[in-house]
N, C-alpha and C positions, 0 to 999 in steps of 0.2 A: 422511532424517535424518540431523543430524547426527554426530559423532564424537561427542559425550558420549549419542546415542540418545534425541534429542527435537524432536520437530517443534512449531513454534510456528504458529497462524495466528490471522489478526491480522484485523479489516476496520472500513475506514478512510471519511470523509466527505472529500469534497476538493472545495472550493473553488474554481475556476476563472473567468476571465473569460473570458465569453461567446465575445468578439473571438478569445481564446487557445485555448477548448477542443480544436481537432483538431491543434497541435498537441502539447497539453499531453496529451493521450490519448495519443499515439503515443510521448514521449516517456516515460511512463507506463508502459506496454503493454513496453515493451524493460526495462525492469529486470529482471534474475530471480526468478521466484517472486512472481510480483505479476498480478493477474486484476482487468481493469474488469467490473463485474460487474453495474452500471447504470449511468444518466446522465440527465441533464434537459439539455435545450438552455438554460436559466438558467444553467450551469454548475458543478452537482453533478455529481459521481462515487459510485460507489458501489465502492472497491478492496479488493479480497483479496490480502492476502499469505501466504506459506507460507516460512518460514525455520527455521534449522535452532538458533536462539539467541535472548536478549532480545535481545543487541543485537543483532542483526542486524536487530529489527527498530526498533528506534530508527533504525540508518543509515538504513533503506530511509523511515522515514517525514521524517529529515533528508533523501534527497535528491528525496524528491516533492516536501518541501515548495521548493527551490532552484530547480525549474524553473520559468522564465519563463508570468507569466500565473498563476501556483498563486497565491493570498490566502491560502489557509492548510488545515490537514486537522484533524479530529477523531477521534480512537483511539475506535470505539465498542465492537468487542471484542477479547480477548487470551484465546486458549486456548493451553497446552502440556499434548502426553503425553512421555512416558517410557518408556520401553522396558521400566524397572520395574514399571510397571504404571500 
């Protein structure tokens, strides 16, 4: 949980060139708070993020989009909870 007492859960669909799928998966999985929850041999990944702020969500998406062979990503879900309720 962040210093502000928030946790952000997000999910993305990430499109990757099939020939670069394994390398992209390794790079994505190495990012903090990132988990690959599904994949297609055609180059689609379902990625879940857990971060402390909304700014970290966008930073992580930018990092994923900069990985070689990643064609793009689409944010599917984002929810945050705070310590206040």
